[in-house]
DSSP file (Angstrom, degrees, kcal/mol; ACC not computed):
  #  RESIDUE AA STRUCTURE BP1 BP2  ACC     N-H-->O    O-->H-N    N-H-->O    O-->H-N    TCO  KAPPA ALPHA  PHI   PSI    X-CA   Y-CA   Z-CA
    1    1 A V              0   0    0      0, 0.0     2,-0.4     0, 0.0    24,-0.2   0.000 360.0 360.0 360.0 136.5  -70.1    1.9  -41.2
    2    2 A Q  E     -A   24   0A   0     22,-2.9    22,-2.4   105,-0.1     2,-0.4  -0.969 360.0-157.9-122.9 144.0  -68.9   -0.2  -38.3
    3    3 A L  E     -A   23   0A   0    105,-0.5     2,-0.4    -2,-0.4   107,-0.4  -0.931   9.0-165.4-123.7 147.5  -65.8   -2.3  -38.1
    4    4 A Q  E     -A   22   0A   0     18,-2.0    18,-2.8    -2,-0.4     2,-0.3  -0.987  11.5-159.7-133.4 118.5  -64.8   -5.3  -36.0
    5    5 A A  E     +A   21   0A   0     -2,-0.4     2,-0.3    16,-0.2    16,-0.2  -0.672  22.9 155.0 -93.9 143.3  -61.1   -6.2  -36.0
    6    6 A S  E     +A   20   0A   0     14,-2.0    14,-2.2    -2,-0.3   106,-0.1  -0.967  32.2  75.3-158.8 172.9  -60.0   -9.8  -34.9
    7    7 A G        +     0   0    0     -2,-0.3    11,-0.3     1,-0.3    14,-0.0   0.123  58.0 135.5 108.8 -15.2  -57.3  -12.4  -35.3
    8    8 A G        +     0   0    0     12,-0.1     2,-0.3    85,-0.1    -1,-0.3   0.009  22.9 134.6 -58.7 167.2  -54.6  -10.9  -33.0
    9    9 A G  E     -d  114   0B   0    104,-0.7   106,-2.4   103,-0.1     2,-0.6  -0.980  56.5 -61.7 169.6-176.9  -52.7  -13.1  -30.6
   10   10 A L  E     +d  115   0B   0     -2,-0.3     2,-0.3   104,-0.2   106,-0.2  -0.841  57.9 158.9 -97.5 118.6  -49.4  -14.2  -29.1
   11   11 A V  E     -d  116   0B   0    104,-3.1   106,-2.5    -2,-0.6     2,-0.2  -0.821  35.1-111.5-130.7 172.3  -46.9  -15.7  -31.7
   12   12 A R  E >   -d  117   0B   0     -2,-0.3     3,-2.1   104,-0.2   106,-0.2  -0.632  47.4 -76.9-100.3 159.8  -43.3  -16.3  -32.0
   13   13 A T  T 3  S+     0   0    0    104,-2.1    73,-0.2     1,-0.3    -1,-0.1  -0.310 121.4  24.3 -55.3 135.3  -40.8  -14.6  -34.3
   14   14 A G  T 3  S+     0   0    0     71,-3.1    70,-0.6     1,-0.3    -1,-0.3   0.256  96.9 122.4  91.9 -13.3  -41.1  -16.0  -37.8
   15   15 A D    <   -     0   0    0     -3,-2.1    70,-2.5    70,-0.3    -1,-0.3  -0.314  56.5-126.6 -73.7 163.1  -44.8  -17.1  -37.3
   16   16 A S        -     0   0    0     67,-0.2     2,-0.3    68,-0.2    67,-0.2  -0.780  24.1-178.6-108.0 158.3  -47.6  -16.0  -39.4
   17   17 A L  E     - B   0  82A   0     65,-2.5    65,-3.1    -2,-0.3     2,-0.5  -0.987  14.9-148.5-151.2 149.0  -50.9  -14.5  -38.4
   18   18 A R  E     - B   0  81A   0     -2,-0.3     2,-0.3   -11,-0.3    63,-0.2  -0.966  11.9-160.9-124.8 119.2  -54.0  -13.3  -40.3
   19   19 A L  E     - B   0  80A   0     61,-2.3    61,-2.3    -2,-0.5     2,-0.3  -0.673   7.0-158.1 -92.9 152.3  -56.0  -10.5  -39.1
   20   20 A S  E     -AB   6  79A   0    -14,-2.2   -14,-2.0    -2,-0.3     2,-0.3  -0.898   9.2-163.3-124.0 154.9  -59.6   -9.9  -40.2
   21   21 A C  E     -AB   5  78A   0     57,-2.4    57,-2.3    -2,-0.3     2,-0.4  -0.820   9.9-158.4-146.2 105.1  -61.8   -6.8  -40.2
   22   22 A A  E     -AB   4  77A   0    -18,-2.8   -18,-2.0    -2,-0.3     2,-0.4  -0.681   8.6-156.5 -86.0 130.3  -65.5   -7.2  -40.6
   23   23 A A  E     +A    3   0A   0     53,-3.0     2,-0.3    -2,-0.4   -20,-0.2  -0.832  15.7 171.0-107.9 143.1  -67.5   -4.3  -41.9
   24   24 A S  E     +A    2   0A   0    -22,-2.4   -22,-2.9    -2,-0.4     2,-0.4  -0.919  39.5  40.9-144.2 170.4  -71.2   -3.7  -41.4
   25   25 A G  S    S+     0   0    0     -2,-0.3     2,-1.9   -24,-0.2     3,-0.2  -0.788 118.3   1.4  90.2-136.0  -73.7   -1.0  -41.9
   26   26 A R  S >  S+     0   0    0     -2,-0.4     3,-1.6     1,-0.2     4,-0.2  -0.527  74.4 158.7 -90.6  70.0  -73.7    1.0  -45.1
   27   27 A T  G >   +     0   0    0     -2,-1.9     3,-2.0     1,-0.3    -1,-0.2   0.764  61.3  75.0 -65.6 -23.5  -70.7   -0.9  -46.5
   28   28 A F  G 3  S+     0   0    0      1,-0.3    -1,-0.3    -3,-0.2    -2,-0.1   0.674  90.0  60.8 -61.7 -15.8  -71.6    0.2  -50.1
   29   29 A R  G <  S+     0   0    0     -3,-1.6    -1,-0.3    71,-0.0    -2,-0.2   0.617  78.1 114.7 -87.7 -13.1  -70.2    3.6  -49.1
   30   30 A I    <   +     0   0    0     -3,-2.0    69,-0.2    -4,-0.2     3,-0.1  -0.385  32.8 170.4 -62.8 129.5  -66.7    2.3  -48.4
   31   31 A Y        -     0   0    0     67,-2.9    21,-2.5     1,-0.4    22,-0.5   0.762  66.9  -0.7 -96.3 -45.6  -64.1    3.6  -50.8
   32   32 A R  E     -FE  51  98B   0     66,-1.7    66,-2.8    19,-0.3    -1,-0.4  -1.000  57.2-160.5-146.8 140.5  -61.0    2.3  -49.1
   33   33 A M  E     -FE  50  97B   0     17,-2.8    17,-2.7    -2,-0.3     2,-0.3  -0.931  15.9-178.6-124.8 160.0  -60.0    0.4  -46.0
   34   34 A G  E     -FE  49  96B   0     62,-2.4    62,-2.0    -2,-0.3     2,-0.4  -0.933  24.2-126.3-150.6 168.1  -56.7    0.2  -44.3
   35   35 A W  E     +FE  48  95B   0     13,-3.5    12,-3.1    -2,-0.3    13,-1.6  -0.959  27.6 175.5-118.5 132.7  -54.7   -1.3  -41.4
   36   36 A F  E     -FE  46  94B   0     58,-2.9    58,-2.6    -2,-0.4     2,-0.3  -0.867   9.8-157.7-125.0 170.8  -52.8    0.8  -39.0
   37   37 A R  E     -FE  45  93B   0      8,-2.4     8,-3.0    -2,-0.3     2,-0.3  -0.986   8.6-163.6-144.9 157.5  -50.9   -0.1  -35.9
   38   38 A Q  E     - E   0  92B   0     54,-1.6    54,-2.4    -2,-0.3     6,-0.2  -0.930   5.9-161.6-148.7 118.9  -49.7    1.4  -32.7
   39   39 A A    >   -     0   0    0      4,-0.3     3,-2.0    -2,-0.3    52,-0.1  -0.551  46.5 -77.4 -89.9 154.6  -47.0    0.0  -30.4
   40   40 A P  T 3  S+     0   0    0      0, 0.0    -1,-0.1     0, 0.0     3,-0.1  -0.311 118.7   8.1 -56.7 130.4  -46.8    1.3  -26.7
   41   41 A G  T 3  S+     0   0    0      1,-0.2     2,-0.3    -3,-0.1    -3,-0.0   0.659 113.8 101.0  76.1  11.3  -45.2    4.7  -26.5
   42   42 A K  S <  S-     0   0    0     -3,-2.0    -1,-0.2     3,-0.0     2,-0.2  -0.874  74.9-105.2-126.8 161.6  -45.2    5.1  -30.3
   43   43 A E        -     0   0    0     -2,-0.3    -4,-0.3     1,-0.1    -6,-0.1  -0.505  46.7 -89.7 -84.5 158.5  -47.4    6.9  -32.7
   44   44 A R        -     0   0    0     -2,-0.2     2,-0.3    -6,-0.2    -6,-0.2  -0.336  49.2-161.0 -61.6 140.2  -50.0    5.2  -34.9
   45   45 A E  E     -F   37   0B   0     -8,-3.0    -8,-2.4    -3,-0.1     2,-0.3  -0.965  20.0-110.1-134.8 148.4  -48.3    4.1  -38.3
   46   46 A F  E     +F   36   0B   0     -2,-0.3   -10,-0.2   -10,-0.2     3,-0.1  -0.576  33.3 174.1 -76.1 132.8  -49.9    3.1  -41.6
   47   47 A V  E     -     0   0B   0    -12,-3.1    13,-3.0     1,-0.4     2,-0.3   0.779  55.3 -37.6-104.2 -52.4  -49.6   -0.5  -42.6
   48   48 A A  E     -FG  35  59B   0    -13,-1.6   -13,-3.5    11,-0.3    -1,-0.4  -0.985  47.5-158.8-163.8 162.1  -51.5   -1.1  -45.7
   49   49 A H  E     -FG  34  58B   0      9,-2.3     9,-2.2    -2,-0.3     2,-0.3  -0.965   1.3-163.5-141.0 164.1  -54.7   -0.1  -47.6
   50   50 A I  E     -F   33   0B   0    -17,-2.7   -17,-2.8    -2,-0.3     2,-0.4  -0.989  26.7-116.3-145.6 144.1  -56.8   -1.4  -50.3
   51   51 A T  E  >  -FG  32  55B   0      4,-4.0     4,-1.8    -2,-0.3   -19,-0.3  -0.643  25.7-138.0 -77.3 130.8  -59.5    0.1  -52.5
   52   52 A W  T  4 S+     0   0    0    -21,-2.5   -20,-0.1    -2,-0.4    -1,-0.1   0.833  95.4  33.5 -65.5 -31.9  -62.7   -1.6  -51.7
   53   53 A S  T  4 S+     0   0    0    -22,-0.5    -1,-0.2     2,-0.1     3,-0.1   0.895 132.5  20.9 -91.0 -45.3  -63.9   -1.9  -55.4
   54   54 A G  T  4 S-     0   0    0      1,-0.3     2,-0.9     2,-0.1    -2,-0.2   0.409  88.5-130.2-113.2   5.4  -60.7   -2.4  -57.4
   55   55 A G  E  <  +G   51   0B   0     -4,-1.8    -4,-4.0     1,-0.2    -1,-0.3  -0.765  38.8 162.1  86.9-112.6  -57.9   -3.7  -55.0
   56   56 A S  E     -     0   0B   0     -2,-0.9    -1,-0.2    -6,-0.2    -5,-0.1   0.966  29.1-157.8  51.5  63.5  -55.0   -1.5  -55.6
   57   57 A P  E     -     0   0B   0      0, 0.0     2,-0.4     0, 0.0    -7,-0.2  -0.378  10.8-167.2 -70.5 150.8  -53.2   -2.4  -52.4
   58   58 A L  E     -G   49   0B   0     -9,-2.2    -9,-2.3    -2,-0.1     2,-0.4  -0.998   6.3-155.7-137.6 131.1  -50.6    0.0  -51.0
   59   59 A Y  E     -G   48   0B   0     -2,-0.4   -11,-0.3   -11,-0.2     2,-0.2  -0.825   5.6-141.3-110.9 151.5  -48.1   -1.0  -48.2
   60   60 A G    >>  -     0   0    0    -13,-3.0     3,-2.0    -2,-0.4     4,-1.2  -0.527  41.9 -86.7 -95.1 173.7  -46.3    1.0  -45.8
   61   61 A D  G >4 S+     0   0    0      1,-0.3     3,-0.5     2,-0.2   -14,-0.1   0.832 123.0  56.3 -47.4 -44.2  -42.8    0.4  -44.6
   62   62 A P  G 34 S+     0   0    0      0, 0.0    -1,-0.3     0, 0.0   -15,-0.1   0.770 112.0  42.9 -62.1 -22.2  -43.6   -2.0  -41.9
   63   63 A A  G X> S+     0   0    0     -3,-2.0     4,-2.5   -16,-0.3     3,-2.5   0.650  78.0 132.7-101.0 -16.5  -45.4   -4.3  -44.3
   64   64 A A  T << S-     0   0    0     -4,-1.2     4,-0.1    -3,-0.5    -3,-0.0  -0.086  86.1 -11.3 -48.1 116.1  -43.1   -4.3  -47.2
   65   65 A G  T 34 S+     0   0    0      2,-0.3    -1,-0.3     1,-0.1    -2,-0.1   0.291 133.8  60.3  86.5 -11.8  -42.4   -7.9  -48.5
   66   66 A R  T <4 S+     0   0    0     -3,-2.5    17,-2.1     1,-0.1     2,-0.3   0.615  93.1  57.8-123.4 -17.6  -44.0   -9.6  -45.5
   67   67 A F  E  <  -C   82   0A   0     -4,-2.5     2,-0.4    15,-0.2    -2,-0.3  -0.839  55.9-166.3-112.3 150.3  -47.7   -8.5  -45.3
   68   68 A S  E     -C   81   0A   0     13,-2.5    13,-3.0    -2,-0.3     2,-0.3  -0.971   6.8-154.4-140.0 127.8  -50.4   -8.9  -47.8
   69   69 A I  E     +C   80   0A   0     -2,-0.4     2,-0.3    11,-0.2    11,-0.2  -0.722  21.9 158.7 -96.0 142.7  -53.7   -7.1  -47.7
   70   70 A S  E     -C   79   0A   0      9,-1.8     9,-2.9    -2,-0.3     2,-0.4  -0.956  21.5-146.5-153.2 173.7  -56.9   -8.4  -49.3
   71   71 A R  E     -C   78   0A   0     -2,-0.3     2,-0.6     7,-0.3     7,-0.3  -0.997   9.6-151.2-145.1 145.4  -60.6   -8.0  -49.2
   72   72 A N  E >>> -C   77   0A   0      5,-3.3     5,-1.9    -2,-0.4     3,-1.0  -0.883  13.0-173.3-117.2  96.8  -63.7  -10.2  -49.7
   73   73 A K  G >45S+     0   0    0     -2,-0.6     3,-1.2     1,-0.3    -1,-0.2   0.886  82.8  59.2 -59.5 -39.9  -66.5   -7.9  -50.9
   74   74 A A  G 345S+     0   0    0      1,-0.3    -1,-0.3    -3,-0.1    -2,-0.0   0.813 115.6  34.9 -58.9 -32.1  -69.1  -10.5  -50.7
   75   75 A Q  G <45S-     0   0    0     -3,-1.0    -1,-0.3     2,-0.2    -2,-0.2   0.308 104.7-126.0-103.3   1.0  -68.4  -11.1  -47.1
   76   76 A N  T <<5 +     0   0    0     -3,-1.2   -53,-3.0    -4,-0.6     2,-0.4   0.840  66.3 134.0  57.2  34.0  -67.6   -7.4  -46.2
   77   77 A T  E   < -BC  22  72A   0     -5,-1.9    -5,-3.3   -55,-0.2     2,-0.3  -0.943  43.4-160.9-126.6 140.1  -64.3   -8.5  -44.8
   78   78 A M  E     -BC  21  71A   0    -57,-2.3   -57,-2.4    -2,-0.4     2,-0.3  -0.829  14.4-161.5-104.7 148.2  -60.7   -7.2  -45.0
   79   79 A Y  E     -BC  20  70A   0     -9,-2.9    -9,-1.8    -2,-0.3     2,-0.4  -0.930  15.0-159.6-132.0 155.9  -57.7   -9.4  -44.1
   80   80 A L  E     -BC  19  69A   0    -61,-2.3   -61,-2.3    -2,-0.3     2,-0.5  -0.902  11.9-160.8-130.3 103.3  -54.1   -8.7  -43.3
   81   81 A Q  E     -BC  18  68A   0    -13,-3.0   -13,-2.5    -2,-0.4     2,-0.5  -0.770  11.2-168.2 -84.0 129.2  -51.9  -11.8  -43.8
   82   82 A M  E     -BC  17  67A   0    -65,-3.1   -65,-2.5    -2,-0.5     2,-0.3  -0.981   7.0-179.0-123.7 122.7  -48.7  -11.2  -41.8
   83   83 A N        +     0   0    0    -17,-2.1   -67,-0.2    -2,-0.5   -68,-0.1  -0.777  60.3  18.4-118.1 163.8  -45.7  -13.6  -42.4
   84   84 A N  S    S-     0   0    0    -70,-0.6    -1,-0.2    -2,-0.3   -68,-0.2   0.912  83.3-157.2  45.3  54.0  -42.3  -13.7  -40.9
   85   85 A L        -     0   0    0    -70,-2.5   -71,-3.1    -3,-0.2   -70,-0.3  -0.316   7.3-158.0 -71.0 143.2  -43.4  -11.7  -37.9
   86   86 A K    >   -     0   0    0    -73,-0.2     3,-1.5   -72,-0.1     4,-0.2  -0.630  33.6-101.7-112.7 170.9  -40.7   -9.8  -35.9
   87   87 A L  G >  S+     0   0    0      1,-0.3     3,-1.7    -2,-0.2    29,-0.4   0.882 119.3  60.7 -58.5 -38.8  -40.6   -8.5  -32.4
   88   88 A E  G 3  S+     0   0    0      1,-0.3    -1,-0.3   -49,-0.0   -49,-0.1   0.504  87.0  74.3 -72.9  -5.8  -41.2   -5.0  -33.7
   89   89 A D  G <   +     0   0    0     -3,-1.5    -1,-0.3     2,-0.0    -2,-0.2   0.588  67.2 117.7 -75.3 -12.5  -44.5   -6.1  -35.2
   90   90 A S    <   +     0   0    0     -3,-1.7     2,-0.3    -4,-0.2    25,-0.2  -0.368  44.0 107.0 -57.7 125.0  -45.9   -6.2  -31.7
   91   91 A A  E    S- H   0 114B   0     23,-2.1    23,-2.5   -52,-0.1     2,-0.6  -0.954  75.8 -82.6 176.4 166.7  -48.7   -3.6  -31.6
   92   92 A V  E     -EH  38 113B   0    -54,-2.4   -54,-1.6    -2,-0.3     2,-0.5  -0.842  48.0-148.5 -88.3 123.0  -52.5   -3.0  -31.5
   93   93 A Y  E     -EH  37 112B   0     19,-3.0    19,-2.5    -2,-0.6     2,-0.4  -0.824  13.6-167.3-101.2 134.0  -53.6   -3.3  -35.1
   94   94 A Y  E     -E   36   0B   0    -58,-2.6   -58,-2.9    -2,-0.5     2,-0.3  -0.914  10.5-149.5-117.0 136.7  -56.5   -1.2  -36.1
   95   95 A C  E     -E   35   0B   0     -2,-0.4    14,-2.7   -60,-0.2     2,-0.3  -0.821  21.5-178.6-103.7 156.9  -58.7   -1.4  -39.3
   96   96 A A  E     -EI  34 108B   0    -62,-2.0   -62,-2.4    -2,-0.3     2,-0.4  -0.958  14.3-146.9-148.0 158.4  -60.2    1.7  -40.7
   97   97 A A  E     -EI  33 107B   0     10,-2.2     9,-2.3    -2,-0.3    10,-1.8  -0.992   4.8-166.1-135.5 141.6  -62.5    2.9  -43.6
   98   98 A K  E     -EI  32 105B   0    -66,-2.8   -67,-2.9    -2,-0.4   -66,-1.7  -0.913  13.3-151.3-122.8 154.3  -62.8    5.9  -45.6
   99   99 A L  S    S+     0   0    0      5,-0.5     6,-0.1    -2,-0.3     3,-0.1   0.525  75.8  29.6-108.3  -2.6  -65.7    6.9  -47.9
  100  100 A S  S >  S-     0   0    0      4,-0.2     3,-0.7     1,-0.1    -1,-0.1  -0.978  80.4-109.0-149.9 160.0  -63.9    9.0  -50.5
  101  101 A P  T 3  S+     0   0    0      0, 0.0    -1,-0.1     0, 0.0   -70,-0.0   0.870 117.0  33.5 -52.5 -47.8  -60.5    9.2  -52.1
  102  102 A G  T 3  S+     0   0    0     -3,-0.1     2,-0.0     2,-0.0     0, 0.0   0.450 101.0  98.8 -89.4  -6.3  -59.6   12.5  -50.4
  103  103 A G  S <  S-     0   0    0     -3,-0.7     2,-0.1     1,-0.1     3,-0.0  -0.179  73.2-101.1 -88.1-178.7  -61.3   12.1  -47.2
  104  104 A E        -     0   0    0      1,-0.1     2,-0.6    -6,-0.0    -5,-0.5  -0.426  44.0 -90.2 -86.1 164.6  -60.2   11.0  -43.8
  105  105 A Y  E     +I   98   0B   0      1,-0.2    -7,-0.3    -7,-0.2    -1,-0.1  -0.667  49.3 175.0 -72.7 119.4  -60.6    7.5  -42.2
  106  106 A I  E     +     0   0B   0     -9,-2.3     2,-0.5    -2,-0.6    -8,-0.2   0.664  55.6  53.6-107.1 -18.1  -63.9    7.9  -40.5
  107  107 A A  E     -I   97   0B   0    -10,-1.8   -10,-2.2  -105,-0.1     2,-0.4  -0.978  64.4-174.7-127.1 133.7  -64.7    4.6  -39.1
  108  108 A W  E     -I   96   0B   0     -2,-0.5  -105,-0.5   -12,-0.2   -12,-0.2  -0.929  18.7-132.6-125.1 142.4  -62.3    2.6  -36.9
  109  109 A G        -     0   0    0    -14,-2.7  -105,-0.2    -2,-0.4     3,-0.1  -0.384  33.3-105.1 -82.2 172.5  -62.3   -0.8  -35.5
  110  110 A Q        -     0   0    0   -107,-0.4   -16,-0.1     1,-0.1  -106,-0.1   0.635  60.8-112.7 -79.8 -11.7  -61.6   -1.5  -31.8
  111  111 A G        -     0   0    0    -16,-0.1     2,-0.4     1,-0.1   -17,-0.2   0.167  18.5-128.2  95.3 143.9  -58.2   -2.9  -32.4
  112  112 A T  E     - H   0  93B   0    -19,-2.5   -19,-3.0  -106,-0.1     2,-0.4  -0.997  22.7-125.8-130.6 133.5  -56.6   -6.3  -32.0
  113  113 A L  E     - H   0  92B   0     -2,-0.4  -104,-0.7   -21,-0.2     2,-0.5  -0.578  20.5-170.3 -86.0 132.5  -53.5   -6.9  -30.2
  114  114 A V  E     -dH   9  91B   0    -23,-2.5   -23,-2.1    -2,-0.4     2,-0.5  -0.978   4.8-174.1-117.6 123.3  -50.5   -8.8  -31.8
  115  115 A T  E     -d   10   0B   0   -106,-2.4  -104,-3.1    -2,-0.5     2,-0.5  -0.989   4.2-166.0-125.9 122.3  -47.8   -9.8  -29.5
  116  116 A V  E     -d   11   0B   0     -2,-0.5     2,-0.3   -29,-0.4  -104,-0.2  -0.930  10.9-176.5-105.7 126.5  -44.5  -11.3  -31.0
  117  117 A S  E      d   12   0B   0   -106,-2.5  -104,-2.1    -2,-0.5    -2,-0.0  -0.868 360.0 360.0-123.1 159.6  -42.2  -13.0  -28.7
  118  118 A S              0   0    0     -2,-0.3  -106,-0.1  -106,-0.2    -1,-0.0   0.415 360.0 360.0 -83.6 360.0  -38.8  -14.6  -29.2
């Protein structure tokens, strides 16, 4: 499975942005896909994940109430709609995929940079 993240950019506080993650290869093996982010000098943190077959989104603290994760199985693409962006949302956002419920995320996209300015 290969992942390609896109959609990052420079926005202002309060703006919205939608990230995309296109999956290719043996996508039929994907169990769950997720978004993570890492800001300079900080550890990577979980943003959200979604089960590839049935949805079941789950959000981490950074996303609560402002972000929405979705996927389009027909297009093998996952999305992260980010609304009301804050300065602290600035980070490199990575998408990832795991192939089983208990497994680790084994495929990672290259990351897309989101910069939020005031």
